[in-house]
C-alpha positions in Angstrom: 47.8 33.0 51.5 47.8 32.1 47.8 49.5 34.9 45.8 51.7 35.3 42.7 53.9 37.9 44.4 55.3 38.6 47.9 58.1 40.5 49.6 61.0 38.6 51.2 64.5 39.0 52.6 67.5 37.1 51.2 70.5 35.9 53.1 72.9 36.7 50.3 73.7 39.9 48.3 72.5 40.0 44.7 74.9 40.6 41.9 73.2 43.7 40.5 71.3 45.6 43.2 68.0 47.1 42.0 67.9 44.7 39.0 65.7 41.7 38.3 67.1 38.2 38.0 65.3 35.0 37.0 65.4 31.7 38.8 63.2 29.7 41.1 62.0 29.6 44.7 62.1 26.1 46.2 59.7 25.6 49.1 59.1 22.5 51.1 55.9 21.9 49.0 57.7 22.3 45.7 59.6 24.5 43.4 58.1 27.4 41.3 59.8 29.6 38.7 60.1 33.2 39.8 61.8 36.5 39.2 63.5 38.4 42.0 63.8 42.2 42.1 66.0 43.8 44.6 64.3 46.9 46.0 67.8 48.5 46.4 67.0 49.9 49.8 69.8 51.5 51.8 71.5 49.4 54.4 70.3 46.1 53.0 73.2 45.3 50.7 74.1 42.0 52.4 70.6 40.9 53.1 68.4 42.6 50.6 64.6 43.0 50.6 63.3 41.7 47.3 60.0 41.3 45.5 59.4 37.7 44.4 57.0 37.3 41.4 56.2 33.6 41.0 55.1 32.1 37.7 51.6 31.2 38.9 50.1 31.5 42.4 52.0 30.0 45.3 50.8 29.5 48.9 53.1 31.4 51.1 52.8 33.0 54.5 55.0 35.1 56.8 58.3 33.5 57.8 58.0 30.7 55.2 61.5 29.8 54.1 62.6 28.9 50.6 65.8 28.2 48.6 66.7 30.6 45.8 68.0 28.9 42.6 69.3 30.5 39.5 68.1 29.8 36.0 70.3 26.7 35.8 69.0 25.3 39.1 72.2 26.3 41.0 71.5 27.2 44.7 72.3 30.9 45.4 71.1 31.1 49.0 68.0 31.2 51.1 65.1 33.6 51.5 62.2 34.1 54.0 58.8 35.5 53.2 58.0 38.7 55.2 54.9 40.1 53.5 52.6 37.8 51.6 50.6 39.6 48.9 52.6 42.8 49.4 51.4 45.8 47.3 53.3 46.5 44.1 56.5 48.7 44.3 54.7 51.8 42.8 52.1 51.8 45.6 54.4 52.2 48.6 57.2 54.6 49.1 60.6 52.9 49.5 61.3 54.2 53.0 57.9 53.1 54.2 58.3 49.7 52.7 61.7 49.3 54.3 60.4 50.3 57.7 57.6 47.7 57.4 59.7 44.9 56.2 62.3 45.5 58.9 59.5 45.3 61.5 58.2 42.1 60.0 61.6 40.6 60.2 61.9 41.1 64.0 59.5 38.6 65.5 55.9 37.6 66.2 54.8 40.4 68.5 56.2 43.1 66.1 54.5 41.3 63.2 51.1 41.4 64.9 51.6 45.0 65.9 52.6 46.0 62.4 49.4 44.4 61.0 47.3 46.3 63.5 49.0 49.6 62.7 48.8 49.0 58.9 45.1 48.4 59.4 44.6 51.9 60.9 41.2 52.4 62.4 40.1 49.1 60.9 42.7 47.3 63.0 43.6 43.6 62.5 41.0 40.8 62.5 41.4 37.1 63.1 40.8 36.1 59.5 43.4 38.5 58.1 46.0 37.5 60.7 45.4 33.8 60.0 45.8 34.3 56.3 49.1 36.3 56.9 50.9 33.8 59.1 50.9 30.2 60.2 50.4 30.9 63.9 47.4 29.2 65.6 44.5 31.2 67.0 45.6 30.6 70.6 49.2 31.8 69.7 47.8 34.9 68.1 45.6 35.6 71.1 48.5 35.2 73.5 50.5 37.7 71.4 47.6 40.1 71.4 47.3 39.9 75.2 51.0 40.5 75.6 50.8 43.6 73.4 47.8 44.9 75.3 49.6 44.5 78.6 52.4 46.7 77.2 49.8 49.3 76.1 50.5 48.9 72.4 47.2 47.6 71.2 43.6 47.4 72.5 41.6 44.1 72.0 38.0 44.8 71.1 36.9 41.3 70.7 38.4 37.8 71.4 36.1 35.5 69.4 36.8 36.3 66.6 39.9 38.3 67.6 39.8 42.0 66.7 42.5 44.4 67.8 43.5 48.0 67.1 46.8 49.7 67.7 47.0 52.2 70.5 48.5 54.7 68.1 45.5 54.5 65.8 43.2 54.9 68.8 45.2 58.0 70.0 44.9 59.4 66.5 41.1 58.9 66.5 40.8 60.6 69.9 42.6 63.6 68.6 40.4 63.8 65.6 37.2 63.5 67.8 38.3 66.4 70.1 39.2 68.6 67.1 35.8 67.9 65.5 33.9 68.7 68.7 35.9 71.9 69.0 34.6 73.0 65.6 31.1 71.7 66.3 30.8 73.8 69.4 32.0 76.9 67.5 29.4 76.4 64.8 26.6 75.2 67.1 27.1 77.1 70.5 23.4 76.6 71.5 23.6 72.8 71.3 24.9 70.6 74.1 26.9 68.3 71.9 27.3 66.5 68.5 24.9 63.6 67.8 26.7 60.3 67.7 25.3 59.7 64.2 27.4 62.7 63.0 30.5 61.2 64.5 29.8 57.9 62.8 29.4 59.5 59.4 32.5 61.7 60.0 35.0 59.0 60.8 35.6 55.9 58.8 35.9 53.6 61.8 34.0 50.6 63.1 31.3 51.6 65.6 33.1 49.6 68.3 36.3 51.5 67.7 34.6 54.9 67.8 32.8 54.0 71.1 36.1 52.8 72.6 37.7 56.1 71.7 34.9 58.1 73.2 34.9 56.0 76.4 38.7 56.6 76.7 38.2 60.3 76.3 35.4 60.3 78.8 37.6 58.4 81.3 40.3 61.0 80.8 37.8 63.7 81.6 38.1 65.2 78.1 34.6 64.6 76.7 31.1 63.9 78.0 28.6 61.5 76.4 25.0 60.9 77.2 21.7 60.5 75.4 23.3 60.0 72.0 25.3 63.3 72.3 29.0 63.8 72.7 30.6 67.1 73.9 33.9 68.5 75.2 34.0 68.3 78.9 34.7 72.0 79.4 32.0 73.2 77.0 29.2 75.3 78.4 26.3 76.7 76.5 26.7 80.5 76.4 23.9 82.3 78.1 22.8 85.9 78.1 21.1 87.8 80.9 17.7 87.2 79.2 18.5 83.5 79.0 19.2 83.3 82.7 15.9 85.1 83.4 14.0 82.5 81.2 15.8 79.7 83.0 14.5 81.0 86.3 11.0 81.2 84.9 11.3 77.7 83.4 12.4 76.2 86.7 9.4 77.9 88.4 7.1 76.3 85.9 8.4 72.8 86.7 8.2 73.5 90.4 4.6 74.6 90.1 3.8 71.7 87.9 4.9 69.3 90.7 4.7 65.8 89.1 2.6 66.9 86.2 4.3 67.3 82.8 5.1 70.7 81.4 4.8 70.4 77.7 7.2 71.8 75.1 4.2 73.5 73.6 3.5 75.3 76.8 7.1 76.5 77.0 7.1 77.6 73.4 3.8 79.4 73.7 4.9 81.3 76.8 8.4 82.3 75.8 8.1 82.3 72.0 11.3 80.2 71.6 12.4 78.1 68.7 12.8 74.3 69.4 16.6 74.4 69.4 16.7 77.2 72.0 14.2 75.3 74.2 16.4 72.2 74.0 19.5 74.2 74.9 17.8 75.8 78.0 16.5 72.4 79.2 20.0 71.0 78.8 21.3 73.8 81.0 18.7 73.0 83.7 19.6 69.3 83.5 23.3 70.1 83.9 22.5 72.3 86.9 20.6 69.3 88.3 17.4 71.4 88.5 15.4 68.9 86.4 15.5 65.3 85.4 14.3 64.1 82.0 13.2 60.5 81.2 13.7 58.8 77.9 10.2 59.6 76.6 10.7 63.3 77.3 8.9 63.3 80.7 10.5 66.1 82.8 10.2 66.6 86.6 11.9 69.1 88.9 14.7 67.5 91.0 13.2 68.7 94.2 9.9 66.9 93.6 11.8 63.8 92.5 14.0 63.7 95.6 10.9 64.0 97.8 9.2 61.2 95.9 12.1 58.9 96.3 12.3 59.6 100.0 8.5 59.0 100.3 8.7 55.7 98.4 11.7 54.3 100.4 10.2 55.5 103.7 6.8 54.1 103.0 7.7 50.6 104.3 6.4 49.1 101.2 8.3 46.5 99.2 6.0 46.7 96.2 3.4 49.0 94.8 0.9 48.9 91.9 0.1 51.7 89.5 -3.1 52.3 91.4 -1.1 52.7 94.7 1.3 55.1 93.0 -1.5 57.2 91.6 -3.1 57.4 95.0 0.2 58.3 96.6 1.0 61.1 94.1 -2.4 62.2 93.1 -1.5 61.8 89.4 -3.6 60.5 86.6 -2.4 57.4 84.7 -1.2 59.8 81.9 1.5 61.1 84.2 1.9 58.2 86.6 3.2 55.8 84.0 6.0 58.0 82.6 7.1 58.9 86.1 7.3 55.3 87.1 9.3 54.6 84.0 11.7 57.4 85.0 12.0 55.8 88.5 12.8 52.5 86.8 15.6 54.2 84.7 17.0 55.7 87.9 17.0 52.3 89.7 14.6 53.4 92.4 11.9 50.9 91.2 11.9 47.8 89.1 9.0 46.4 87.1 7.7 43.1 88.4 4.7 42.0 86.4 1.9 44.6 86.8 3.6 46.1 89.9 6.9 47.7 90.9 9.5 46.6 93.5 10.9 49.5 95.5 14.7 49.0 95.6 
């Protein structure tokens, strides 16, 4: 990394802690004039952390060693780069800087973990790590794998490498559950928050957000389906009138057999607003009374179960749309979306103009 300033550790105490002295930093590639400012951090008297400001840019990376010379060229001791392109003193609190530099002085694993944690929800990516240190990509990948085995990071991608600290992921999971708690309070009639809202709410890469939601789902804390995310223990509150309408809705789907019951029919009969209809259909889905396809085709679970048994017990390996229409008595208008629903369920699989029965 080419930079005019970096943070380093010296192996000798400076004469005036907290003050600036001039001299030079002599690297294997050559010598550059520089000023050295001791941060004056507690506990670092014998091996101070310093900011090195070179006169002109210098290519330096983590753990690069150099000799420190005074203004007359007399060697004073040695230094090692810990943080290339470190932020200026006024941008980081002393205690935080000390903690980071101490971590960067411990070893390769701790260095990579520190980069991931410093990156927050953006994590650490291959190009940034390669610019920070002189480790090869295979070496960095091996370190990342070791950290993941210890439960300290999660690797989202290997080529190019992209990892995030487990601490940042835990933080995001907490934020997601807190957001969903508030969402359910404000929108009790909705099953969950749209994924688009979560993406806008949290400044995190899409892959990190999805990883956090999958982890919460695996832990049984949230549910996610159809572009919605909700707390696992959330239930849409229902009144006695709602329960009565649910019973009537279910009866409509039962009477409709495989024919579609339109949203307009439901709205016309019950005089419900669209949001309320969606909420009641969600409840019927959760109770496994109905099944809804991607295109909005809805069928009662009882009819669907009977249809699956009929198909698998028919002895057929394949069937055409015409065969399916004859079997169900449906017009093409309803046969096609029902077949597509069966495809989604893994009951059938499209094969040219026909379907395989699985």
